[in-house]
C-alpha positions in Angstrom: 10.8 -65.6 -78.9 10.5 -68.3 -76.3 7.3 -68.1 -74.2 8.0 -67.9 -70.5 5.5 -70.0 -68.5 4.9 -69.0 -64.9 3.5 -71.6 -62.4 0.6 -69.5 -61.1 -3.0 -70.1 -60.1 -6.0 -67.9 -59.4 -7.4 -66.8 -56.0 -10.9 -68.0 -55.4 -13.2 -66.5 -52.8 -15.0 -69.0 -50.5 -18.5 -68.5 -49.1 -18.2 -67.9 -45.3 -21.0 -70.3 -44.5 -19.3 -73.1 -46.3 -16.7 -73.1 -43.4 -18.7 -71.6 -40.6 -22.4 -72.7 -41.0 -23.5 -71.3 -37.6 -22.3 -67.8 -36.5 -22.2 -68.5 -32.7 -21.4 -72.2 -32.7 -18.8 -72.1 -35.5 -17.4 -68.7 -36.2 -17.4 -67.2 -32.7 -15.8 -70.4 -31.4 -13.1 -70.3 -34.1 -12.4 -66.5 -33.6 -12.1 -66.9 -29.9 -9.2 -69.3 -30.2 -5.8 -67.6 -29.4 -4.2 -67.7 -32.9 -7.3 -66.4 -34.6 -7.9 -63.7 -32.1 -4.3 -62.7 -32.6 -4.9 -62.5 -36.3 -7.8 -60.1 -35.8 -5.7 -58.2 -33.3 -2.9 -57.8 -35.8 -5.3 -56.4 -38.4 -6.6 -53.7 -36.0 -3.3 -53.1 -34.3 -4.4 -54.2 -30.8 -3.0 -57.2 -28.9 -6.2 -59.0 -27.8 -6.7 -61.3 -24.8 -9.9 -63.3 -24.4 -12.0 -62.9 -21.3 -15.0 -64.9 -22.3 -17.4 -65.8 -25.1 -21.2 -65.2 -25.1 -20.7 -62.8 -22.2 -23.9 -61.6 -20.6 -25.2 -58.0 -21.1 -28.6 -57.9 -19.5 -30.8 -60.3 -21.4 -28.3 -60.5 -24.3 -24.8 -61.9 -24.9 -21.9 -60.2 -26.6 -20.1 -62.7 -28.9 -16.6 -62.1 -27.5 -15.5 -60.1 -24.5 -11.8 -59.4 -24.5 -9.2 -56.9 -23.3 -6.2 -55.1 -24.8 -3.1 -56.9 -23.5 -1.0 -53.9 -23.0 -3.5 -51.6 -21.3 -6.4 -53.8 -20.0 -8.9 -51.8 -22.0 -12.1 -53.7 -22.4 -13.0 -54.8 -25.9 -16.4 -56.2 -27.2 -16.4 -58.1 -30.5 -19.7 -58.6 -32.3 -19.8 -61.0 -35.3 -22.1 -61.0 -38.2 -21.6 -63.4 -41.2 -23.8 -61.3 -43.5 -24.2 -57.7 -44.6 -24.3 -55.1 -41.7 -27.8 -54.1 -40.5 -29.3 -51.6 -38.0 -30.0 -54.4 -35.5 -26.4 -55.3 -35.1 -25.3 -51.6 -35.1 -27.6 -51.1 -32.1 -26.2 -54.2 -30.5 -22.6 -53.2 -30.6 -23.5 -49.8 -29.0 -25.6 -51.6 -26.4 -22.9 -54.1 -25.6 -20.2 -51.4 -25.4 -22.3 -49.5 -22.9 -23.2 -52.6 -20.9 -19.6 -53.8 -20.6 -18.1 -50.3 -20.2 -15.9 -51.1 -23.2 -13.5 -48.7 -24.7 -12.9 -50.6 -27.9 -15.7 -52.0 -30.2 -15.0 -54.4 -33.1 -17.8 -55.3 -35.5 -16.7 -58.3 -37.7 -19.0 -58.7 -40.8 -19.2 -60.3 -44.2 -19.9 -57.0 -45.9 -20.1 -53.5 -44.6 -23.0 -51.4 -46.1 -22.2 -47.7 -46.8 -24.6 -46.4 -44.3 -23.1 -48.5 -41.5 -19.6 -47.6 -42.5 -20.6 -44.0 -42.2 -22.1 -44.6 -38.8 -18.9 -46.1 -37.5 -16.9 -43.3 -39.0 -19.2 -40.7 -37.3 -18.8 -42.5 -33.9 -15.0 -42.3 -34.2 -15.2 -38.7 -35.0 -17.5 -37.8 -32.1 -16.0 -39.8 -29.3 -12.9 -38.9 -27.3 -9.5 -40.5 -27.3 -10.5 -43.3 -24.9 -12.9 -45.0 -27.3 -12.4 -46.7 -30.7 -14.8 -48.3 -33.1 -13.6 -50.8 -35.8 -15.6 -52.2 -38.7 -13.9 -55.2 -40.1 -14.8 -57.5 -43.1 -13.9 -61.2 -42.9 -13.1 -63.0 -46.2 -12.0 -66.6 -47.1 -9.7 -67.2 -50.1 -8.1 -70.3 -51.5 -5.6 -71.0 -54.3 -6.4 -74.0 -56.5 -7.2 -76.8 -54.2 -5.7 -75.3 -51.1 -7.5 -74.9 -47.8 -9.4 -71.7 -47.3 -7.4 -68.9 -45.6 -9.1 -66.1 -43.7 -8.4 -62.4 -44.3 -9.5 -59.5 -42.2 -10.0 -56.1 -44.0 -10.4 -53.1 -41.8 -13.1 -50.9 -43.3 -13.3 -48.2 -40.6 -11.1 -47.5 -37.6 -10.3 -44.7 -35.1 -8.4 -41.8 -36.5 -5.7 -41.7 -33.8 -4.0 -38.7 -35.2 -7.2 -36.6 -35.1 -8.0 -37.9 -31.6 -4.5 -37.1 -30.4 -4.9 -33.5 -31.7 -8.2 -33.2 -29.8 -6.5 -34.6 -26.7 -3.6 -32.2 -27.1 -5.9 -29.2 -27.3 -7.2 -29.8 -23.7 -3.8 -30.4 -22.1 -1.5 -28.2 -20.1 1.9 -27.4 -21.4 3.4 -30.2 -19.3 0.7 -32.6 -20.5 1.4 -31.7 -24.2 5.1 -32.4 -23.5 4.4 -35.8 -22.1 2.1 -36.7 -25.0 4.7 -35.6 -27.5 7.4 -37.5 -25.8 5.5 -40.8 -25.8 4.5 -40.2 -29.4 8.1 -39.9 -30.3 8.8 -43.0 -28.2 6.2 -45.1 -30.0 7.7 -44.0 -33.4 11.2 -45.1 -32.4 10.0 -48.3 -30.7 8.1 -49.4 -33.7 11.2 -49.0 -35.9 13.2 -51.3 -33.6 12.9 -54.9 -34.6 14.8 -56.1 -31.5 12.5 -54.2 -29.2 9.3 -55.4 -31.0 10.4 -59.0 -30.6 9.9 -58.6 -26.9 7.4 -55.7 -26.3 4.4 -54.0 -27.9 4.5 -50.2 -27.3 1.4 -48.6 -26.0 -0.4 -45.7 -27.6 0.9 -42.3 -26.6 -0.7 -40.8 -23.4 -0.4 -37.7 -21.2 0.9 -39.8 -18.3 4.5 -39.7 -16.9 4.8 -43.5 -17.7 4.1 -46.0 -20.4 3.6 -49.7 -19.7 5.3 -52.7 -21.2 3.7 -56.1 -20.6 5.8 -59.1 -19.7 3.3 -61.8 -20.6 1.5 -61.8 -17.2 -0.8 -59.5 -15.3 1.2 -60.1 -12.1 3.8 -57.5 -12.9 5.0 -55.3 -15.8 7.8 -52.9 -16.8 7.1 -49.1 -17.0 9.2 -46.5 -18.7 9.2 -43.1 -16.8 9.8 -39.5 -17.5 10.1 -36.8 -14.8 9.6 -33.4 -16.4 9.9 -31.5 -13.1 13.3 -32.9 -12.1 14.6 -33.5 -15.7 15.2 -37.3 -15.6 14.2 -40.5 -17.3 13.6 -43.9 -15.7 12.3 -47.4 -15.7 10.6 -49.5 -13.1 9.6 -53.1 -12.3 6.1 -52.8 -11.0 4.1 -55.4 -9.1 0.5 -54.3 -8.5 -0.4 -56.5 -5.5 1.7 -59.6 -5.2 4.1 -58.9 -2.3 6.0 -62.1 -2.7 7.0 -61.2 -6.2 7.7 -57.6 -5.3 9.9 -58.5 -2.3 11.7 -61.1 -4.4 12.7 -58.3 -6.8 13.7 -56.0 -4.0 15.9 -58.7 -2.5 17.6 -59.1 -5.9 18.0 -55.4 -6.6 21.7 -55.7 -7.1 21.1 -57.9 -10.2 19.0 -55.1 -11.8 21.6 -52.5 -10.8 24.5 -54.4 -12.4 22.6 -54.8 -15.6 21.2 -51.3 -15.9 24.1 -49.4 -14.4 21.6 -47.5 -12.2 20.9 -47.3 -8.5 17.6 -49.0 -7.4 15.0 -47.2 -5.5 12.8 -49.9 -3.9 9.2 -49.1 -3.1 6.8 -51.1 -1.0 3.4 -49.4 -0.7 0.2 -50.8 0.8 -0.5 -52.8 -2.4 2.2 -52.2 -5.0 5.9 -52.9 -4.7 8.9 -53.2 -6.9 12.0 -51.3 -8.1 12.4 -47.9 -9.7 15.5 -46.5 -11.4 16.2 -42.9 -12.6 18.9 -41.2 -14.6 19.4 -37.5 -13.8 20.5 -34.8 -16.3 17.8 -35.7 -18.8 15.9 -32.5 -19.4 12.6 -33.2 -21.1 10.9 -29.8 -21.4 12.1 -27.7 -24.4 14.7 -30.2 -25.3 13.1 -32.3 -28.1 16.3 -32.8 -29.9 17.6 -34.9 -27.1 14.5 -37.1 -26.8 15.7 -39.7 -29.4 18.8 -40.5 -27.3 16.7 -40.7 -24.1 14.2 -43.1 -25.7 16.9 -45.3 -27.2 18.4 -45.6 -23.7 15.0 -46.5 -22.3 14.5 -49.2 -24.9 17.9 -50.7 -24.0 17.0 -50.6 -20.3 13.7 -52.4 -21.0 15.4 -55.2 -22.8 18.1 -55.5 -20.1 15.4 -55.5 -17.3 13.5 -58.2 -19.2 16.7 -60.3 -19.3 17.1 -59.9 -15.5 13.4 -60.8 -15.0 13.9 -63.9 -17.1 17.0 -64.9 -15.1 15.1 -64.6 -11.8 12.0 -65.6 -13.6 11.6 -69.3 -13.4 10.6 -68.6 -9.8 8.7 -65.4 -10.6 6.9 -66.8 -13.6 5.9 -70.0 -11.8 4.6 -67.8 -9.0 2.7 -65.6 -11.5 1.2 -68.6 -13.3 0.0 -70.1 -10.0 -1.7 -66.8 -9.1 -3.4 -66.6 -12.4 -4.6 -70.3 -12.0 -6.0 -69.5 -8.6 -7.9 -66.4 -10.0 -9.4 -68.5 -12.9 -10.5 -71.1 -10.4 -12.5 -68.6 -8.3 
């Protein structure tokens, strides 16, 4: 019998200090770069945006201070290129308290059992607004290849358990909203076309869920109205009247694409456009939710196309605003 030869090689683990000799000067600097922070975010299921490195907390500094892109939730990331220890466990809790963070990510070379259990305990005994991640970082190469990083999540929030706890404290209407957005996230995550453009938020008890458009100047929100039995979508501008008024002036473009009538709003700070479709009963009508959600996903993609058409103006304005804020 002829022997079949396969052109394979062996994986070889690389010592972390061979690549990052100094934790703060090398590893933190590397991790804070956008593609590497995105890699960590992908591992823990959160889209991360850097705020600053070596961010002050009293007399100490947290390695990386970031936020969740879709929600603005504050995130602290503490790095440790060695086995976990009590000192760093204390630091991550101190930094979370000092920054008012809702997400804590502890990146380590190796997680000891007692610290894995501590993070597990924290996840079990905090409410749905908080999450603790314990993540091991490894480096691997094949043959003479360059080392490649790999993040392994050792402990993370049990979102299902926390959702159950949240559900227990809600009214009947709150439970309906939470269930609806849970179904929405399930359908959205199964839609490749939608995921190319948007990252769905975690389920909440609110009447809306946010979709980021790559800027903090405005966003899209999907809406449900359990009282009047309708679903909707809006273009929401938190405080930039120039962008909000530009959208209102071009409401007809949104109406033509969505097939809905615009309801402009111009409050003291926020402005934008809101759209509703009546005859969409939410309460006690779970079998219809799938169709409602599919419609909202289509609206979101259509609205994003309109924004992009208007957008060279809007985007340039948003970028200018962000530059001004950074310069302050």
